[in-house]
C-alpha positions as CSV (number, residue, x, y, z in Angstrom):
1,M,0.0,0.0,0.0
2,A,1.4,3.4,-1.0
3,A,2.4,5.7,1.7
4,V,0.3,8.8,2.1
5,T,2.2,12.0,1.5
6,E,2.1,14.5,4.4
7,P,0.7,17.9,3.4
8,P,3.3,20.6,3.6
9,Q,3.4,22.9,6.6
10,Q,1.6,26.2,6.1
11,A,4.7,28.3,6.6
12,G,6.6,26.1,4.2
13,W,3.9,26.4,1.6
14,F,4.1,30.2,1.6
15,E,7.9,30.1,1.8
16,E,8.1,27.9,-1.3
17,R,5.8,30.3,-3.3
18,L,6.7,33.7,-2.0
19,G,10.3,33.4,-0.8
20,L,9.6,35.2,2.5
21,A,13.0,34.2,3.9
22,S,14.7,36.8,1.7
23,L,12.4,39.5,3.0
24,R,13.1,38.5,6.6
25,A,16.8,38.6,5.9
26,F,16.5,42.0,4.3
27,L,14.6,43.4,7.4
28,A,17.1,41.7,9.8
29,H,20.1,43.4,8.2
30,K,18.6,46.8,7.2
31,T,19.7,49.6,9.5
32,V,19.0,53.4,9.8
33,P,21.1,56.1,11.5
34,V,20.3,56.6,15.2
35,H,19.7,60.3,14.5
36,A,16.8,59.3,12.3
37,Q,14.7,59.2,15.5
38,T,14.4,63.0,15.1
39,L,10.8,64.2,14.4
40,W,11.6,65.5,10.9
41,Y,12.5,62.0,9.6
42,Y,8.9,60.7,10.0
43,F,7.0,63.2,7.8
44,G,7.8,61.3,4.6
45,G,6.2,58.1,6.0
46,I,3.3,60.1,7.4
47,T,2.7,61.5,3.9
48,L,2.8,58.0,2.4
49,F,0.3,56.8,5.1
50,L,-2.1,59.7,4.3
51,F,-1.9,58.8,0.6
52,V,-3.0,55.3,1.4
53,I,-5.9,56.7,3.4
54,Q,-6.8,58.8,0.4
55,V,-6.8,55.7,-1.9
56,L,-9.0,53.7,0.5
57,T,-11.5,56.4,1.3
58,G,-11.6,57.5,-2.3
59,T,-12.4,54.0,-3.4
60,L,-15.4,53.8,-1.0
61,L,-16.7,57.2,-2.2
62,L,-16.3,56.0,-5.8
63,L,-19.0,53.4,-5.2
64,Y,-21.7,56.1,-4.9
65,Y,-20.3,59.2,-6.7
66,R,-21.7,60.1,-10.1
67,P,-19.5,62.5,-12.2
68,S,-22.2,64.6,-14.0
69,P,-23.5,68.2,-13.2
70,A,-27.0,66.8,-12.8
71,E,-26.0,64.1,-10.3
72,A,-22.6,65.0,-8.7
73,Y,-23.9,67.2,-5.9
74,E,-26.8,64.9,-5.2
75,S,-24.6,61.8,-5.1
76,V,-22.3,63.5,-2.5
77,Q,-25.3,64.6,-0.6
78,F,-26.6,61.0,-0.6
79,I,-23.2,59.8,0.7
80,M,-23.4,62.3,3.6
81,T,-27.0,61.8,4.6
82,R,-28.0,58.3,3.6
83,V,-24.9,56.1,3.5
84,Q,-23.9,54.8,6.9
85,F,-20.9,56.7,8.1
86,G,-20.7,58.2,4.6
87,W,-20.3,61.7,6.1
88,L,-17.3,60.5,8.1
89,I,-15.6,58.8,5.1
90,R,-16.0,61.9,3.0
91,S,-14.7,64.1,5.8
92,I,-11.7,61.8,6.3
93,H,-11.0,61.9,2.6
94,S,-11.1,65.7,2.5
95,W,-9.1,66.3,5.7
96,S,-6.5,63.6,4.7
97,A,-6.0,65.4,1.4
98,N,-5.2,68.6,3.2
99,L,-3.0,67.0,5.8
100,M,-1.1,65.0,3.1
101,I,-0.2,68.2,1.3
102,L,0.8,69.9,4.6
103,T,3.1,67.0,5.6
104,A,4.5,66.8,2.1
105,F,5.5,70.5,2.4
106,V,7.0,69.8,5.9
107,H,8.9,66.8,4.5
108,M,10.3,68.9,1.6
109,F,11.6,71.7,3.8
110,S,13.0,69.2,6.3
111,V,15.0,67.7,3.4
112,V,16.3,71.2,2.6
113,F,17.3,72.2,6.1
114,L,18.8,68.7,6.8
115,R,20.6,68.8,3.5
116,A,19.2,65.5,2.4
117,F,19.3,66.5,-1.3
118,R,23.1,66.3,-1.5
119,R,24.9,64.0,-3.9
120,P,24.0,61.3,-4.8
121,R,20.4,62.0,-3.9
122,E,19.6,64.6,-6.6
123,L,17.1,62.2,-8.3
124,T,15.4,61.5,-5.0
125,W,14.9,65.3,-4.6
126,L,13.5,65.7,-8.1
127,S,11.1,62.8,-7.7
128,G,9.9,64.2,-4.4
129,V,9.3,67.6,-5.8
130,V,7.3,66.1,-8.7
131,L,5.3,64.1,-6.1
132,L,4.4,67.3,-4.3
133,G,3.2,68.8,-7.5
134,L,1.1,65.7,-8.1
135,A,-0.4,66.1,-4.6
136,L,-1.4,69.7,-5.5
137,A,-2.9,68.4,-8.7
138,F,-4.9,65.9,-6.7
139,G,-6.2,68.8,-4.6
140,F,-7.1,70.9,-7.6
141,S,-8.8,68.2,-9.6
142,G,-10.8,66.8,-6.5
143,Y,-12.0,70.3,-5.5
144,L,-14.5,70.5,-8.3
145,L,-16.0,67.0,-7.9
146,P,-18.7,67.9,-5.3
147,W,-20.0,70.5,-7.8
148,N,-20.8,73.1,-5.2
149,T,-20.7,76.9,-5.7
150,I,-17.3,77.5,-4.1
151,S,-15.6,74.7,-6.0
152,Y,-17.1,75.7,-9.3
153,F,-16.0,79.3,-9.3
154,A,-12.6,78.5,-7.7
155,T,-12.1,76.1,-10.6
156,K,-13.1,78.8,-13.1
157,V,-10.5,81.1,-11.5
158,G,-7.9,78.4,-11.7
159,T,-8.5,77.5,-15.3
160,D,-8.5,81.2,-16.2
161,M,-5.0,81.4,-14.8
162,A,-4.0,78.5,-17.0
163,A,-5.3,80.5,-20.0
164,A,-2.8,83.2,-19.2
165,V,0.2,80.9,-19.9
166,P,2.2,82.2,-22.9
167,L,1.7,80.5,-26.3
168,V,-0.2,77.4,-25.0
169,G,-2.5,79.0,-22.5
170,R,-5.7,79.0,-24.6
171,N,-5.2,75.4,-25.6
172,L,-4.3,74.4,-22.1
173,A,-7.4,76.0,-20.6
174,R,-9.5,74.4,-23.3
175,F,-7.9,71.0,-22.6
176,L,-8.6,71.3,-18.8
177,R,-12.2,72.5,-19.3
178,G,-13.1,70.2,-22.1
179,G,-14.5,73.2,-23.9
180,S,-14.6,77.0,-23.7
181,D,-15.9,77.2,-20.2
182,V,-16.2,75.2,-17.0
183,G,-19.1,72.7,-17.4
184,G,-20.0,69.0,-17.5
185,A,-17.0,68.2,-19.7
186,T,-14.7,69.8,-17.1
187,L,-16.2,67.7,-14.3
188,T,-15.8,64.5,-16.3
189,R,-12.2,65.4,-17.1
190,F,-11.3,66.3,-13.6
191,F,-12.9,63.1,-12.4
192,G,-10.8,61.1,-14.8
193,F,-7.6,62.9,-13.8
194,H,-8.5,62.4,-10.1
195,V,-9.3,58.7,-10.1
196,A,-7.2,57.3,-12.9
197,V,-4.5,59.5,-14.5
198,L,-3.0,61.1,-11.3
199,P,-3.1,57.9,-9.2
200,G,-1.4,55.9,-11.9
201,I,1.4,58.4,-12.4
202,T,1.8,58.9,-8.6
203,T,2.0,55.2,-7.9
204,I,4.8,54.7,-10.5
205,L,6.7,57.8,-9.3
206,L,6.2,56.9,-5.6
207,L,7.7,53.4,-6.1
208,T,10.6,55.1,-7.9
209,H,11.1,57.5,-5.0
210,L,11.0,54.8,-2.4
211,A,13.5,52.7,-4.5
212,L,15.9,55.7,-4.5
213,V,15.5,56.2,-0.8
214,Q,16.2,52.5,-0.3
215,K,19.2,52.6,-2.6
216,H,20.9,55.6,-1.0
217,G,19.6,55.2,2.5
218,M,18.7,58.0,4.9
219,S,20.9,61.1,4.7
220,S,22.9,62.4,7.6
221,P,23.1,66.2,8.2
222,P,26.5,67.8,7.6
223,R,27.0,68.5,11.3
224,V,26.6,64.8,12.1
225,L,29.0,63.8,9.3
226,E,31.5,66.4,10.4
227,E,31.4,65.3,14.0
228,H,32.0,61.7,13.3
229,R,34.6,62.5,10.7
230,R,36.5,64.6,13.3
231,T,36.3,61.8,15.9
232,G,37.0,59.1,13.3
233,G,34.0,57.0,14.4
234,A,31.2,55.6,12.3
235,I,27.7,57.0,12.5
236,P,25.7,54.8,15.0
237,Q,23.0,52.7,13.4
238,M,19.9,51.0,14.7
239,P,17.8,48.1,13.2
240,F,15.1,49.3,10.9
241,F,12.9,46.4,12.1
242,P,11.5,46.6,14.7
243,N,13.2,49.7,16.2
244,F,12.5,52.4,13.5
245,F,9.5,50.6,12.1
246,L,7.6,50.8,15.5
247,R,8.5,54.4,15.8
248,E,7.1,55.1,12.3
249,L,4.0,53.1,13.2
250,M,3.5,55.3,16.2
251,A,3.8,58.4,14.0
252,W,1.1,56.9,11.7
253,Y,-1.1,56.2,14.7
254,G,-0.7,59.8,15.8
255,A,-1.5,61.1,12.3
256,L,-4.6,58.8,12.3
257,G,-5.7,60.2,15.7
258,V,-5.4,63.8,14.4
259,L,-7.2,62.9,11.2
260,G,-10.0,61.1,13.0
261,A,-10.5,64.0,15.5
262,M,-10.6,66.6,12.8
263,A,-13.0,64.6,10.6
264,A,-15.4,64.0,13.5
265,I,-15.2,67.4,15.2
266,F,-15.1,69.5,12.0
267,P,-17.0,67.5,9.3
268,W,-16.3,68.7,5.8
269,E,-19.3,70.7,4.6
270,L,-21.0,70.3,1.2
271,G,-22.2,73.8,0.6
272,V,-24.7,74.9,-2.1
273,K,-25.0,73.3,-5.5
274,A,-23.2,75.2,-8.3
275,D,-25.2,77.3,-10.7
276,P,-23.1,78.3,-13.7
277,F,-25.6,81.1,-14.6
278,A,-25.4,82.7,-11.1
279,P,-23.0,85.5,-10.4
280,A,-19.8,84.6,-8.6
281,P,-20.2,85.1,-4.8
282,A,-17.9,87.5,-3.1
283,G,-14.7,86.3,-1.4
284,I,-14.0,83.3,-3.7
285,R,-10.6,82.0,-2.9
286,P,-8.8,78.7,-3.6
287,E,-7.7,76.1,-1.0
288,W,-5.0,77.2,1.4
289,Y,-2.2,75.6,-0.5
290,F,-2.9,77.9,-3.5
291,L,-3.5,81.0,-1.4
292,A,0.1,82.4,-1.6
293,P,0.3,82.5,-5.4
294,F,-3.4,83.6,-5.6
295,Y,-2.8,86.6,-3.3
296,T,0.5,87.5,-5.1
297,L,-1.3,87.7,-8.4
298,K,-3.9,90.0,-6.9
299,L,-1.2,92.4,-5.9
300,I,0.3,92.6,-9.4
301,P,-1.2,95.5,-11.4
302,S,-3.4,94.4,-14.3
303,H,-0.8,95.8,-16.8
304,V,2.9,96.2,-16.4
305,W,4.3,98.1,-19.3
306,I,2.9,96.2,-22.3
307,F,2.3,92.9,-20.5
308,E,-0.6,91.5,-18.7
309,G,-0.1,91.4,-14.9
310,E,-1.3,87.8,-14.7
311,L,1.3,86.8,-17.3
312,I,4.1,88.4,-15.4
313,G,3.0,86.6,-12.2
314,L,2.8,83.2,-13.9
315,L,6.2,83.6,-15.5
316,G,7.6,84.5,-12.1
317,F,6.2,81.4,-10.5
318,A,7.5,79.2,-13.3
319,L,11.0,80.6,-12.9
320,L,10.7,80.2,-9.1
321,A,9.6,76.6,-9.5
322,L,12.5,75.8,-11.9
323,W,14.9,77.4,-9.5
324,W,13.6,75.3,-6.6
325,V,13.6,72.1,-8.5
326,A,17.3,72.7,-9.5
327,L,18.3,73.2,-5.8
328,P,20.7,70.2,-5.6
329,F,22.6,71.6,-8.6
330,W,23.0,75.3,-7.6
331,A,23.5,74.4,-3.9
332,V,27.2,73.5,-4.6
333,N,29.8,75.7,-6.4
334,S,32.2,74.6,-9.2
335,Q,34.6,73.2,-6.5
336,G,31.9,71.0,-5.0
337,V,31.6,73.1,-1.8
338,E,28.1,73.5,-0.6
339,R,26.6,77.0,-0.5
340,T,25.1,76.5,3.0
341,R,24.0,80.1,3.6
342,W,22.4,80.3,0.2
343,V,20.4,77.1,0.8
344,T,19.3,78.0,4.3
345,G,18.4,81.6,3.3
346,A,16.4,80.3,0.3
347,G,14.5,77.8,2.5
348,V,13.7,80.4,5.2
349,A,12.6,82.9,2.6
350,L,10.3,80.5,0.8
351,V,8.8,79.3,4.1
352,G,8.3,83.0,5.1
353,Y,6.7,83.8,1.8
354,L,4.3,80.9,1.8
355,A,3.2,81.5,5.4
356,T,2.8,85.3,5.1
357,F,1.1,85.4,1.8
358,S,-1.2,82.5,2.6
359,A,-2.3,84.3,5.8
360,L,-2.9,87.5,3.9
361,G,-4.8,85.7,1.1
362,Y,-7.0,84.1,3.8
363,W,-7.8,87.2,5.8
364,R,-8.1,89.7,2.9
C-alpha cells in the first residue's frame, strides 16, 4: 500500500511560493542612522500613510459618486446623509488630502534644512518635488467634484489662470475644461484625472522615489557627518525592524488620531449646489495651498508696461519653480563646496513667503 504524503506545513507552503526568507533577511540586516529618530524624519512616512488613506476612502466614495453636473452634488449629498458613516468617510478623505499636502511641504523643507538633497540624492529630490506637484494636482482636480458653488467658481478662476500661460495658455485651458468654459466636460475630465491618471502616475513615481530612498539610505546632516569625521567613528546605526518601524508606526497612529479627530469634530461641509448662470459670490478663494500665489497675483497691477499682470506673475512662478527644482545643482559651487548660507536663506525665505502670503490671502 502506497504511503500517504504528508501535506506541507503552512509556513513552508508560503515560503516555497513567496520566498519570504529573503524579506526576513533584508529586514534583519537593514539599519538606519540613530539620529533618524528625530521628528523630521517621520514626515515622509506620514505623507505616504495619508496617501494610502486617500486611496482607501476615495475607493469607498467612488462606489456612490456620479460625475455629472446633474447628479454629482446629489450623489455626494446622498453619501453624507443616507450612506452609513458616509459623512465620516468623506470628511476623512477631504481632511487627509489637506494633511497630506501639509506633511509633504514639511517633508520637503526638512529635506532642505537637513541637506538630504546632496549628492547622490539629486534624483530623489527631483522625484519628491514632482510628487508634491502631483499632490497639489490631486487637490485641484478633486476640489470640483462635489460640484458646489465655491468649488465651481474656484475652478473657473484656476483655469482662467491657466489660460494666461504664454503660447499654449488658450489650448491648455480648453484641454482642462473640455470646452470653452467650466461645465459638464470639465467635471468629467477632472474626475478622470483624479481617479485614474494622477493615481497611476503617482504610484509609479512613488515606487521610484521609495526605491531611490532604499538605494541611497537615509541622509545624515552635515554637522553629524563632520562630528564623526572629526572623531574618526562611524555613524551609529539601529535596526530598521522593529526599532525604527515601530516608531514610524506610532507616527502613523498619531496622524490617524489627528485625522479622525478633525474629521469627526469638523465635518467637511458640502455647501450649495453650483449654478453656472449665477454671479460669482464675493470672497471666492482657492484652497489654502494655493493662497500664496493667488494673493500674489492679486497684488500685481493688471498691466505692467505692455504685459498682462497675470502673465508676469505666472512667468515669475514658473522661474521660481524651476529654480527650486534645481536646488541640488546650484547648492554647490564649481569646486563642490556647498553654499550653506544660500540654501538656508532660500529655504527660510520660501517658508516665510508661503506662510505670510497664505495668511494675507485668507484674511483679505
